[in-house]
C-alpha positions, 0 to 999 in steps of 0.5 A: 619735710624740713627745708634744706636751707634750715639744715644749712643755717643750723650747720654753718660749717662752710662759713665758720672756718670748720671746713674752709679758711678761704672761699674763691670768687670769680673775678668781678663778683660783687661781695658784701662789704663786711666780707674780709676780702683778699686773695689766695694764690692770686685768686680773689675771694674772702677769708673764713670764718665769715664775718656775715655768719654767727651762731644763728647762721648766715646774716646775708643768706638771701644775698650770699656770694655764688660760691656759698649758694653753690656749695652743697655738702654730702650731708645736705645732699643726702637730706635733700634726696631723702637718704637721711632724715633731718634728725640724722643730719643734725646728729652729724652736725652736732658731732662735728660741732663738738669736735670743732669746739674742742679743737678751738678750745685746745688750740685757741684758734678761730678756724680749724686751719688755725688749730692745725697751724697751732698743732704744727707749731708745737715743739716735740715736748708740747706735742707729747703732752696730753693736750697736744696728743688730744689736739692731734686726735681731735683734728684727725677726727675732724678731717675724717668727719668732714671728708665723710659727711661735709665734703662737696657733694657730687653735684656741687659746682663750687669745690674748686673755689674753696680752700680747705685747711687740710 
């Protein structure tokens, strides 16, 4: 059986700005210096996309913050419990990756939250263009896909520490 960590590293959505735009950390947790530290709603954390993440996955996987270690999405949980195959899990990942890449191309955003803000900032005329309508449809598909397959699994202890873009 493939190691569940291989799925995490292949996916990377919890790090690249697809699922979250900010990850809260407990007060006083030591963070890697490369993380874009900040605060949101008075809570300390770091901004997404994570600078310690690239197309090959997490560059600090072995020493990633607790909020990252604790997060388990529905797809990872299903794979770890042998409810879906690695191949099926990767199909889910690739489907969402195509949508996220399309949203970023349409809106020019770094994160999906940036893309959603770009859509909200469109005038009525801009939103009515084929590109504006397509961006709205792609973002709706992303929201549905993330809630079905990439939201926090029931056993996850960290979902309250992530701020989603939805």
